[in-house]
N, C-alpha and C positions, 0 to 999 in steps of 0.2 A: 838542688836535688829535692824532689818531692817525695814525701812519705805517704803511703796509702795505708790508712787505718782499716783493719779488717772489721767489717760490721757483722755481728752475730745474726744468724738467721732468725727472723722473728717467729715466735710461736704463738699460736692462737690460744688464749686462756681456756677456751671451751673444748680444745682438742682432746684433752685427757678424759673429761666426762663423756664426750661424744663417743670416744673409742670404747670406753667401758660400757656405755649404753648399747652399742652395736654388739659387743661380745656377749653381754648378758642376754640380749634379745635372741641371738643365735642359740645360746645354751638353753634358754628357757623353751624355745620352740622345739628343739631336739628332745629335751627331757620330757616335756609335756606330751608330745605326740608319741614318743617311744614308750613312755610310762603307761599311757592309756591303752596302747596296742598290746603291751605285755600283760597288763592286768586283764584285758578282755580275753586274750588268748589263754591265759592260765586258768580262768574260770571255766573254760570248756574242756579242760583236761581232767583226768582222774585224780581225785584228792585222797580218797580212802578206799580201803578194801578189807573185807572180813568174811567170815563164814557164818551161816545160820543152820541150825540143826532142826530138822522136822522129822515127821514119821518116816519119810522116804529116805532119809539120810542127810548128810551135810552138803551144802552147795555154796558157791562163792557169790558174794554180793559186792558191788562196786558203787561208788558215788562220785559224780563229777563235782566240780567246784560250784556250779550253779545249783546243784542239789543240796549242798551243804549250806550255802548262803548266797543270796542274790545281791548283797550290799556292795561287794567290790566292783562288780560289773556296772551296777547302776551309778555308783560314784565316779567310776572311770569315764562314763559317758558325760556326766555332769562336768567333770574336770576338763574334758576335751572341749565341750561347748564354752566353758569359761575361758579357756585359752584363746579361742577364736574371738570371743566377745571383748577381750581386753583391748583389742585394736579398734573397737567400735565406740568406745566410751572414753571420756577424759576426766581428769581431776578426781573428784570424790568417787565418781562412778567407776573409774579404773581401779581405784584402791579397793572398793567393795568387791569388784569382780576378781581381783587378784587374791583377796582374802577367801573368796569362795573356792578358787582354784586350790589354794593351800589346804583348806579344810577338806576338800574332796580327796586330796592326796593322803592327808592324815587319816581320814575315815577308811579309805581303801586299805592302807597299811594296817590299821588296827583290826579291821574285819577279817583280813586275810590271815593275820597271826592268830586270831581267835578261832578261825575255822581250821587251823592246822591240827588241832587236837579234838575237834568236834566229832562225836559219833552219833548224833541224833538222827541224821539222815539214814545211816545204815541200820540203826535200831528200828526205825519206822519200817524199813523194808523187811527186816527180820520178823517184826510183829505181823505184817501182812502175810508173809510166807508161811509162818507157823500158825496163823489164826489165833494168836494169843497176844493180847496187848502188853503183857509183861515180858515178852520174849526180847532178848537183846542179841547183838551180834557177838560172835566169838572171834578170837585171833585177829583183833583189829590192828591194821597197819596204815600208815599215811605215807604219801609220796612227797616229793619236794615241790610240787606245783603251788601249794599255798604260799610258800616262801618266795616263789617267782612272782606271784601276784603281789606280795608285800614289797618286792623290789620295784614293781611298777608303781605302786602307791608312793614309795619314797621318791621316785623320779617326778611324779606329779607334785608332791609336796615341795621338792626343790624348785620346780618351775614356778610355783606359787610364791615362794619366798623371794625368788629373783624378781618376780613381777611387783611384789610389795616394795622391794628395795630400789629397783631401777626403772620401774614402770613409767614414772613421770618423764624419763628421758627417751622413751620409745616413741616411734611415729604413730600417728592416729590415722583413721580413715580419712580420705580426702574430703575437704570441705564441700565439694560439689555434691556429695551424697547426703549432706546434712541440710536440714531445714532450719534456717536461722530467722525466719520470719520476714526477711527483707524482700521487697517486691522485685521480681525479675523483669528486666526490660522487655517490652513487647516487640516482637519482630514485625517490622513493617512489610506489608505485602509488596512483592516485587512487581515492577511495571511490566505489563504484557503488551507486546506489540502484535496487534491482530494480523499484521502483514507478514509476520514471521511464524511459520508453522512450528518450528522447534520451541518457541516461547509458549505457544498454546499447549503443546504436549507436556512441557515442564510444569506449567501451571496445573494441568490436570493431575500430574503425578503428585503434586503437593497438596491436592485436595481442594484447589481453588476453582472457582467458576470463571473462566476467561471471558465469558459473555457479559458478566456483571459490571465490567469496567466501563 
């Protein structure tokens, strides 16, 4: 009687890191793209509201996120560009770009939180409306949009941290798009048979002179 020994299924040692790299790549792409979109959308919304009192009475003033600060929108664009650039570079370049992505997210987060209580944009509007540089806005209130922009910055920051941790496992742009300095083989001109009209037309399409052969 023969006994058959069960052989365990072999596992590739790199399967675990490769799986983690794929998951981190998907999460980073989602967080980075979503974070940039959320931050840009939030800066276009109303962040603060107040009233200004002039000779004709009191009227309402509003300020969008872009009026309060332009930093979150600018850094969100930088972060989105860095997210794309991560796949165009390797080694130290990828680490540097990942760091830029993380810094863009941190800056977006900090600027959005700072703008959540900023009243300078409405104060400037009140001063212009009243014709008095010392005039300030009254009954100041803020919306939740600055905190939405902060969430976008946090997502960008998370994408940058993932790129710093797992970026070396992510795929890079195909080598055919890179210039490594190696000479490319020259294409030999195809032989043209003057007795075959189709060969003549193909040579003309390639930009060759069939009469020079």
